C-alpha positions in Angstrom: 165.9 46.2 313.3 163.4 48.8 316.1 164.3 52.4 315.1 166.0 52.6 318.9 168.8 50.3 317.8 169.4 51.8 314.3 169.6 54.9 316.3 172.1 53.5 319.2 174.3 52.1 316.0 174.0 55.7 314.3 175.4 57.7 317.5 178.0 54.7 317.7 179.2 55.3 314.0 178.9 59.5 314.8 181.5 58.7 317.5 183.7 56.7 315.2 183.3 59.5 312.5 184.6 62.0 315.2 187.7 60.4 316.0 188.7 59.6 312.1 190.7 62.0 310.4 188.5 63.3 308.0 185.0 63.1 306.5 186.3 61.5 303.0 185.9 58.3 304.7 181.8 58.2 304.6 180.4 55.2 303.3 179.6 55.4 299.2 176.2 55.8 300.5 175.9 58.3 302.7 178.3 60.3 300.3 175.8 59.7 297.6 172.6 61.1 299.8 175.2 64.2 300.5 175.3 64.2 297.3 171.8 64.8 295.5 170.8 66.8 298.6 173.5 69.5 297.4 172.0 69.0 294.3 168.6 69.3 295.2 169.2 72.4 297.3 171.5 73.6 293.9 167.9 73.4 291.6 165.9 75.6 294.4 168.3 78.1 294.6 168.4 78.1 290.5 164.4 78.2 290.3 164.2 81.4 292.7 166.3 83.1 290.1 164.4 82.4 287.6 
């Protein structure tokens, strides 16, 4: 698939998620990515403290 097609699909999904009542309906993969990003940020904060 081309990047433009992927972008279009992502935009459509974003539009749908805006209409959904809660963001907990995120797909597990997206949730995992968010968790990993949060863990990375926490790890960076810990390193700054030391």
